[in-house]
N, C-alpha and C positions, 0 to 999 in steps of 0.2 A: 504493500500499500504506499509506504513512503517512498520506495523507488520509482513507483509510478508518479507520485506527485513531485518528485525530483527530476524526472524526465520532462515533466510539462513546463519545468521552469527554463528549458533550453529552447522555447519558442521564440523569444526575441533575440536569440544569439544564434539560430539554426544556421545561418550562413557560416558563421565561424566554426561551427560544429562540422558542418558539410566540408570545409576547408581542411581542417584539421584530418578528417579521416581519409580524404582524397590525397594529401601529402604524405600520409602514412602508408596508403596503398601504392603509391607511386615508388616510396623508398623500398618497398617490399619487392616490388617488380625490378628496381634498380640492383637490389642485393642478388637476384638471380642472374641478371647480366653480369655482375661482378664473379660470380660463381662459374659462369660459362667462360669469361676470358682467362681467369685464373687457372682453369683445369686445362683449358687449350694451351696456355703459355707452359705450364710445367710438362704435358704430354710431348710437346714438340721439342722442347729443350732436351729433357732427359731420355725420351725415348726414340726420337728422330734426329737429335743433335743439331737442332736448327740454330742459326746464328742470330745474333741480336738484331740484325737488319730485319730478318725474317719475321720475328715475334714483336718488333716495334710497333705496329699498327694495333697489336693485341695489348700491348703495354699502355698505349696512349688510351685505347679504349676502357682498359682498366682504371687509369687514373681519372678519366673524365667522368666515368660512373661513380668512382668513389667521391668525387667532389661534388656530384649531382646529389648522390644520396646525402652526404653531409648538409648539404644546403637544403634538402627536402626535410630532413629531420629537424635541423634548426627553424626552418619556417613553421613546421608543424607544431614545435613547442611555442613558437610565438603566437600562433593562431589559438593554440589552446590555452594559453595563460590569458589572451584577450577575451576568450569565452568565458572563463571563470570569473574575470574581473567584471564582465558586463552581467553576468547572472547575479554576482554577489551584490553588485551595486544597486540592481533592480530589487533584490529581495531584501537588502537592507533599508532601501527607501520604502518599501511596501510595509516592512515591519515597523519601522519608526512611525509612518503615517498611521498604522492601525494601532499603535500604542497610544498615540496623541488622540485619535479618535474614540478610543475606548474611555480616555479621560481617568481623572483621578479615582473614579468610583472603582476601576478595575485595579489601578496601580497601587493603591493604599492596601490592598489585600495581598500583593506580592512583595517579595523582597527586592528592593532597588538594585542591589548588587547582582542578584540572579538575572534580572532582565537586562541590565547593563552587559553581562556578561554572555547573554545569549544574543543580543544586537550585535555586539563586537566580535568576542571570540568564537561564539556559535557561528555565526555567518561565515567568518574567516575559515572555518573548520571545513566549510564546503569546498575551498579551493582545490584540494587533491582530489575531491570526488568529480569535479567537473572538468578539471584540467589534466587528470591522468587516468582516474579509474573509467569513466564513461568512454572516453575515446579508445582506452585500450580494451574495453569489452567488446567494441565493434571490430578493432583489428585483431583480436584474438580468434575472431571467424574469418575475416578476409584475407589476413595475411598467410595462414596455413593452407587455406584453400587454393590461394594464388601460386603458392610453392609446389603444393600437389599437382596442379596443373601442368607443371614443368616435369615433375619426376615420374608421373605415370607413364608418360610415352617412352621413357628411358628404360624404366626399372619397375615393373609392376610389383614385383615382390617387395621391394622397399616401400613403395607407396601404400600397400596394405598394411605392413607393418606399422607405419606412421598413422594410418587411419584408425587402426584399432588400438592402439597405445595412447593416442591423443585424448580421448575422453577420460583415462585414468586421472589427468592431472585436474579437471574441473571437478571431478567427483571427491577426490582428496580434499580439494579447496573447500567444496561445501561442507564436508564433514567437519574438517577444523574451523571453518567459518562461522559454523553455528556457535561454537565455543568462543569465538573472538568477538561475536557479536554481543555475547552477554558481558563480557569482560569491558568491552568499548562503552557499553551503556552505564556500567558501573563507574568507569572512570569520568564519564561526563557528568553524571549526577554529582560525584565527589568534587570535581572542579567547580561546578555550579554553587555548591554548598560553600566551598572555601572562599570563591570570590564575593558570595553574598555576606558571610561572615566578616570577611576582612573590610568590606566596604562599612558594614555596621559598626565595627570597632572603629574605624577612622573617624566616622561622623559622630560617634559619641565618645570619642576619646577624653574630651575635656570633662564630661559628667563621670567617666569612669576615674579620672583622676581625683576628681572633687570627693568620690566616694571612696579612695583609696582602693580601687579594684583593678587598677590597669595592669598591675604585674601579673594577675592571674590570667590574663587573656594571652600571654605569652605561651603560657602551657596549652592554653586551648588551641591557638593558632598552629603550635608545634604538632599537635595531636592530628589536626585537620590535614595539616601538611604531609605528616607521616602517612595518613591513610591515603592520599592521593599518590604519594610515592608507591605504595604497595600496589594500588590498582594500576598504575602505570607500568611497573615491572610485571605484573600479571599479563598486560596487553603484549608486552615485549617478548614475553616468554611464548606466548602463542605464536606471535608473529615469526620467531626464531624457528619454531617447531613447524610450521608452515613451510617457511623457506626450505628447510632440511628436506621435508618429505617433497617438495615440489623438484628440487635440485636432484635428488636421489632418483626419483621416478623418470626425469628426463634424462639423466645420465644413463641409466639402465636401458632405455628405449634406444638412445643413440648407440650405445654398445650392441644390441641386439642387431641394429641396421648394420652396424659396422662388420661384425662377424659375417652376417649373410653376404654382404658386398665381397668380403674377402674371400670366402669359400666359393663364390660363383666366379670372381676373379681368377682364382688359382686354378679351376678346372675350364676357364676359357668361355665360360658363358656370358661374360660381360666385358666390354671394352674398358680399357683403363681410363680413357678420358670421360666415360659416362660414369664410371664408377666413383672417380674423384669429384665430379660435378654433384651427384647425389650424397656424397659424403660431407661435403661442404656445406649443402643446405639442409642436411639432417638436424644439427644443433640449432639452426635459424627456425627451423619448423616449430620447435617447441619454446623459442625465445618468447614470442608474444603471450603464450599461455603462461609462462614463468612470470612475466612482467604482470599479468593479470593478477596472479596470485598476490604478488607483492602490493600491488597498488589496491588490492582489495582492502587490506589491512589499513592502508592510508586512508581511503575513501570511508571506512567504516566510522571512523570519528566524525565525519561529516553526517553520516546517516544518523547517529546518536544523537547530535545537535539538532538536525532536521526536525526530528520528534517535536521538540520543545518549541521550535520556530513555527511549525505548522499548526501547534495547538494554540499558540497565541493568533496567528493569522485566521484561524478557524472560529475564534471566539466571536460570537455574534456582536455586532455594533449596536448601541442604543437606539438609534434611528431606524425605524421600521420601513421608511421610503428612502429610495436612492434619490440622488441630487438630479437625475434627467427627470424624475416624476414628480420633483418638488413643486410646489406653488410659489408665487410671488409674495413675498413677505409684505404686509401692511406696514405703512409707516408708524414708528412710535412717536409719541405715546399713544398706546392702545389699551384697550381693556384686557386685563388678564385674569383668567378664571380657572380655579381648581374646582372640579366637580367630583365630589364622592371618590377621591384618589386614595388608593390603598397601595402600600409598598412594603416588601419584607424583604430581609437579607438571608443568605444562607439557604436560597431555595424555599422560602417559606417558613423556616425555622424560627426566625427572629423578625416579628412584626415591627415596622418603624412608623408607619402611618395607617390610620384606620378610619377611612371615609373622611377625610378632612376636605372641607369646602370653604372657599372665600373668593372675594373679588378684590383686584387690586387696580382701583381706578387711575387714569392718566394723572399724574403729578402728584398722586398720594404717596405720603412716607409713612411705611408701615414698620412698626418693630415686633419682630417674634421673640418673646420672651419665655425662658423656662428653663428647668434643669438639664443637665447632660442627659442624653438620650431621649429626650421628650420628641425628637423628630426634626428640630429646627434645620440641621444641616441637611437633612434628606429633601427637604422642600426646596433647598437652594440647588442641589444636585439635579432634582427633577426640572428645576426651572432652567438650568443650564443645558439640559439636554444629556447629561453623562449617564444617566438612568432613565427608564421608562417605568411608568406605572404599571403595578400588577393588575389594578383594575382602576375605573375612573378615567376621565379626560382632563388635559390642561389645554386650554384655549386661548387663542389670542384674536380678539375681535370677533369670537363665534367660531373661528376655525380651529381645529387641533394643532398643536404644536407639532405634532408629528408628520405633517404634511409638508413643512417648510424645510429649506434647506439648512441644516443645524449651524453651517459655516456662516452664512447670511444673519442667523439669529443671533449667534454668538458676537458678531460684530456691533450688535446693538446693546450688547451687555458689558458692563465694566464690573469685575468680581474681585474683591479684596478679601482673601480667606484668612483665616487665623493664623496659618503659618504659612506665609507667602513664600514661594520658592525663588531663590536668587541664585543665578548659576555663576560659574567661574569667569568673571569677565570684569569690564569697567562698570562705573555706575551708571554712566550715560547709555552704555549697551542694555543694562537691565531695566532701566526706564523705558528705553525705545522699544523694549519687547511689545509694548501695548500698541505702537504704531512706528514700525521700522524707519519709515520715510521722513518722520518728524526732524526739524533741523535743531540746532544747539539751542537757539533762542527759545524755541518752545519747550524743550526739556528743561531749561532752567526757570521758566515760568511755572511750569508743572511742578517742578520741586519746590519752589518758593509758596504755591499754593498749599501742598503738603507739609509745610513746615520743615523742609529737609535741606533746603539751600544751606543754610548756616553750618550744619556739621559737615555736609559735603564739601563745602568751601575750606574747612578745616583739615580735610584729609590730605595725605602727602602730595598726591597729583589732582586734586581737585576732583572733578568729574570723570578724569582718565584713571581714577584710582582702582586698582584691581580688588575687588572685595572678597575673593575666594569662594570656594562652594558653598552654597547654602548661605552667604553672606556670613562667613565666620569671623571676618574682622568687624562685623558690627553687632552692635546691642540688638536686643528684641524690638525696642521701640524705634530705632533707626531702620531697621529691616521693614517694620510695619509702615513708615512714613515713606520708604521707596515704592511699596506696593500701593499706597494712596496717589503717589505720584504718577505711577502708571494709570490709575483711574481718572486722574485730571487730565494726562496726556491724550487718554482715548477718547474722553468727553462723549461717552456713550449715553443715550436717553434713559436707559435702566441701570440702575446701580443695586448690586448685592454686596452687603458687608456682612461677613460671616465672623462674629466674634473679633472685631478688629482691636479691641482694647483689653482683649483677655491677656492676663499674666503679664501686665505692666505696672511699673512703679507708678505712684502718683503724678510725679513730674512728666514722664513721657506720656501718660494717659491724658493729661492736660492738652499737650501738643496734639495727640491725635484726636481728640474731641474738638479742637478748634478746626483742624484740618476738614473733619467730617462734616461739621456744621457748613463749612463753605461749599463742600463737595456735593452735599445733597440739594443745594438751592437749584430750583427750576428742574429737577429730576424724579422721576418715578424711583422709590428707594426701597428695598427691603433689607432691614436692619436686623440681624440677627445677635442676640446678647442672652447672658445669663441674668443680668442685673438690671432693675428697673431704673437705677440711678444714671444708667448710660444712654437712655433712650427718650430724653426730654424734648429733642428737636422733632419727634415723630407725630404725625397727625392722628394715628390709631395706634393703640397697643394691643397684641393678640398674645395671650398666655397658653403656652403648649404645654401639655403633660401626657405621657402614654400614647403619644400619636395622634392627639386630638387637640382641637383649640376649646379650652375649658373656660375662657373668660376674655371679654374684650372691654376696651376703655379707651379714652381719649387723653388721659393723663395719668401718670403715676399716682398723683394725689387723689384722683378720683377712685383708682383702684384700691386705695388704701381704705377711702371711704366707704367703698363696698365690703370691706372686710377680707378682701382676697390677699392682701400683704401677709397677715397672720396665717391665713389658711395655707399658703403656699409654703412659708417657712415650716409649719408643722407637717404638711403632708409631703412635700417633695424637697425641702432642704436647700438652703443656700442661695435662694432668689431674694435679693435684699435691694 
């Protein structure tokens, strides 16, 4: 099944694949020509006493074919590598695009190190499969057949010996390959676990040091590395066993052909020149089969990685309708409605929303308040199209959100999550993520609006300062202000703020609140928060608990007057 899927990946590079096979086949034909000239030269010089002048045309022919074969082999390798590069680039682009389309709802349940390893090392592991194994699989059939076409007219007996012994090599390769497949699968799993754990440790190194647990991870990484070493050595043992078996079979087969040729030559049933020609070609007959066995093991690592790659690619996207079928998106602001929306995680095992209904009017600013696990972030994920409702509908001006192109929809939405992702790059590049074509002046203005310009100017290189993966050089409040700067730069009509002030000290929270107050002006806004004290700028406050909206109000003081404040503290805890 995986092999069939990998064959399908050759479609965009079928021309290079055809050229690789053609050059390999021509190299096999030129090899037969070399054997002909070499046998003729030896026969004439040693049996007929021919002079150099008499064999000179054959020497020139041998030299020309040798150069031609070397050129064909080299060009074949170039086209094979180009083929593999094209397939890898296409596959990596599709994999990355699919992961982005799946969104954080998928990636948050996966280990980032494992996904990164699959996208980088996993795709790279397919190189030997496409550049070596697949071309050799075809050549293992074509080259021996081409050689047999030259041998059968001269020596039927040797031709039958080659024909009968040739299948033994693939049979042994399949028997040993079944064991190699299991070992390669285990090696890939261990490599993915090692990469995922190592990245997790690097990202959490500061926390580990603060807790005094960083030294323990040295032993853990050592154990995982040793497990990878053992799995790698197991693969190598099988590969060496396979090579021994293939070499032994081919050597014995060539020996049988040589003995048969020697006996018939001795009794005069075969001419010396013909015998030498067949004897030269006999080892070359088995060479493509031996190379296939060797490259089979190189390609198996790619097959093991491909299982995980196709598993990700076959994960259904949240959008139910393709871009070609999508309708035109109505201009925002528009009425956004949730109608009896249900959603559950873990295939229905963890209900998150239970028949939630609400309407977000144009220009309205609504705060969703409630304890952790109430379903607030799930509402944001649904609105962004990262997940689809289990039941119910989400509509824009009366039309289901699913009928619109999600890319167009997300262009109308600015999202500032609780933990914004900052990549390893400059400050300006991180802010420009919202609008890559924005100029420096626009970026600086967005940073000023987000209360971020002052601390950015204080950085060593200002807006060109590299902030490290996940903004490791910045505090939590500074990272959050960069996320708000992105929102200002995008200038989208719909704003979603997901716990934008969570886990911040009072000083940074003051900066964030001031920036949010400016950001929500003139926009539809959905503000998600734990605390009533952070949502005074909202027109409506909806309190969520257990996947439902349990109370609504227009101001925190009204909610307190209704007695909701004390009930929330008692029943749900922490909503203050």
